N, C-alpha and C positions, 0 to 999 in steps of 0.2 A: 664141441659140446655134445650134441646128438642130432643125427639127421632123422627126425621123426617121420618125415615123409615116406620113408621106406617101410614103415610098419603099418599094420592094420589099425585103422581108426574105427572104433565101434562104441556107440552110446557115450561119446564124449571122452573116451580114454584110448590111449595108445597101448597096443598089446605087443610087448617086446620079449616076453618069456613064455614058456609053456605053463599052463595052468596047474596049480597044486590044489586040485578040487577037494581032496580028503581033508587037508588042514583047514581050508576055508570053511568047509561044511561043519567041522568040529568047532572052529572058532566062533562061527555065527550062532551055533546052538548055545554056546556058553554066553555070548553077548545077549542073546534073547532071554535066557534064563535069569540073567542079571539085570534085565530091563535097560540094556545099553544100546538097543536098536531104536534110534530116534526117527521121528517123522522128518520130512524135508523141512517143514517149518521150524521144528525144534533145532535141527542142525544149523539152519540159517542164522539162528540167534546165539549159538554157542560162542563163548563159554557162559553166557547168561542162560539160565534155565529156571523153570518154575520152582518156587519154594516148596511146592508139593512133591517134587521129585525126591526119591530116596537118595539121589546122588547130588542133591543141592549143595551140601557142604563141600563135597569133593570138587565140584565145578567152581566154587568160590575160590578155592585154593589154586586151581589151575588158571583162573582168571588173573590172579596175582603173579603167577609164573609168567604168563603171557605178557603182562604189563612190564615186568622187569626186562624181558627179552626185547620187546619192541622198543623200549627206551634205549636199550643197549645198542641196537643196530642203527639207531638214528645218528650215531657218531660217524658212520661211514658216509662220505660225501659222494663217492662214485656209485654208479649203478651196479647193483650186485646180482650175481647168479647164485641162487640158493637151491640146494637139494634137501628135501625132507624125506628121510628114509623111515617108512612106516607111517604114512600120512593119514590112513584111515578115511574117515568121512570128510576130510579136508578142512575142518574148522580152523586149525592152527595156521595152515598155509593162507587161508582166506583172510584171516585177521592181520597177518604180516603183509599180505599184498595190498591191503587197504591203507596201510600206514607207511609204506616205504617205496622208494624208487628201486624196484627189484623185479627180476624174473624168477619164478619159482617152478621147480620140477618136483612134483609130488609123487613119490614112488611107494607102491605097496603091492602085496600079493593077495589082497582082498578085493575081488572084482565087484562084489555087491556094494561095498562102501565107496569104492572109487567111482562107480557109476552114479551113486547118489551125490558124491562130491561134485561131479561134473554137471549134474542137473542143477544143483543148488548154487554153485559158485562158478558161473559161466564168465570167468574173468579172462581178459586177453593175455594177462601176464602169468597165468597159472596153466601148467601142462600136466595133466593127470596121466600117470604111466603105470601099467601093470607090468612089473618086472622084478626079477631077482637081482639084487645088488652084486652077486657074484658072477652073473653072466656078463658078457662083453657088450655092455649097453653104451656107456659114456666114454668120451675121450679123456686122455690124461690132462690133468690140471684144468678141469672144466669149471670148478665151483669155488667161490669165495667163502661160502659158509655151507656147512652140512649139519643138519639137525637130526637128532634122534630123540624124539619126544615121546616118552612112555613106550619105548619100543625095544630097548636093548635086551629085555628079558625074554624076547622071542628068538634071539640068536644064540646058537650053541657055543660060540667061541668069540668072546669080546675082543681079545687081542687080535685075532685074525680079521675081525670086522674092521677095527680101527686101521689096521695096516692096509686093508683093501680101500678104505675111504681116503687114505693118504694119497693113493694113486690118482684119485679124481680131484684132489684139493690143490688149489693154487699154492705157490710157494709161501705166501703170507696168509693163506686161508686158515679157517678155524672150524673145528668140530665142536658142536655143543650137545651135551647130554642133559636132558631136562625131564623132570617128573618121572624118574625111574629110580627104583630102589638100588642103592649100592651100600653094602654092609661092611662093617668092621669084621675082622676074622672071627672074633668070639661071638658074633651074632648070626653067623651063617647057618649053623646046624638048626637053630630054632626057626629061622626063616624058612628053610627047606621043609621042616616038619609042618609049619603052619600052612604052607602052600599045598602040600600033599593032603593034609586034613581037609582043607577047604574044597579042593576039587573032588576028592573022594566022597565027602559028605553031600556034595551037590550033584553027584551022579556022573562026574566026568573024570574018572581015574586016568583015562588015556592022556589027559591034558598035562599031567604031571611031567611027562617026558618031553613036553614042548615048552616048558617054562623054566628059565634058567636064572641062577642067582650069582651075583658077582660081588667081589670085595674090592677095596681100593688096591689090593695087591695086583689085580689085573692091569692097573694103570701105571705101575711103577716104572715101566720101560718107556713111558711117554712123557712129553712135556705138558703137564696139565696144571690147571689152577682151579680151585673151587671159588666160583663167583658168588655162590649163595650157600652158606653153611646152615642147614636147618637146625642143628643142635644149638648153635650159638644164638641164632635169631629167635628160635622158638622160646627159649627160656626167658629172654628179655621181654618179648612181646606178651607172653602169658603173665609174667609177673606185673608188667606195667599196665597193659590194656585188657588182658583177659581173653585174647583171641589168638588163633593159630594161623600160621603160614604153612606152605608146603612142607611135608616131612622129608622131601627128597632133595638131594643136592643138585645144584646147577654147576656143571663142569665144562670148562673150555679146554680143548686140546689143540696144540699147535705143533708144527714140525720142528 
């Protein structure tokens, strides 16, 4: 798995890689400008959030994604080892830890949010780790489930990332991509243009080179299944009930 005892333990997190201070500084500036830096109390309640928040509707959608995923992992009878890559402030790991027989390794390169996660969610079955997934951190075949929750857009090569995660995955393990945009090929150019326009207009043009866009073509070499198809679900729900679910697909990848 990982021998955490050999690493520095500081403010509730294990430090296993060198700090990328420049990216974290930029990322936190953007999060602050978007009003996505939450208090400890707010983080403890996520994905529930005040209706007064400008992100209230977004968190309602993320709550539904969480509900689908927690229901899904209830089918596993054995104790699970789960790796969350890009865990941020820990809300997703914490909600899974509360509902399952599971050990969670929450990995990120955002020291600020990891330290907040460790403060807020001081659970015995969650280990918060500052580390780069491409460093030699974990042993082979360590995890039954690996999640990428709203994080693939910060990796510059999805194909390379998935192959790297396969190394850490058990033979019958699963990779789950949640709440992340994946486009059809004809949507890609417009998506890139929207992202560039967004960051430039908000005063963060340097972020454009740190945000990546992927199509389903990047998954063609893998054994994947769409467990939640937003386009199919969305049309039916809007037509019948008048409300929305997540616009992002939920994808399961196996070896």
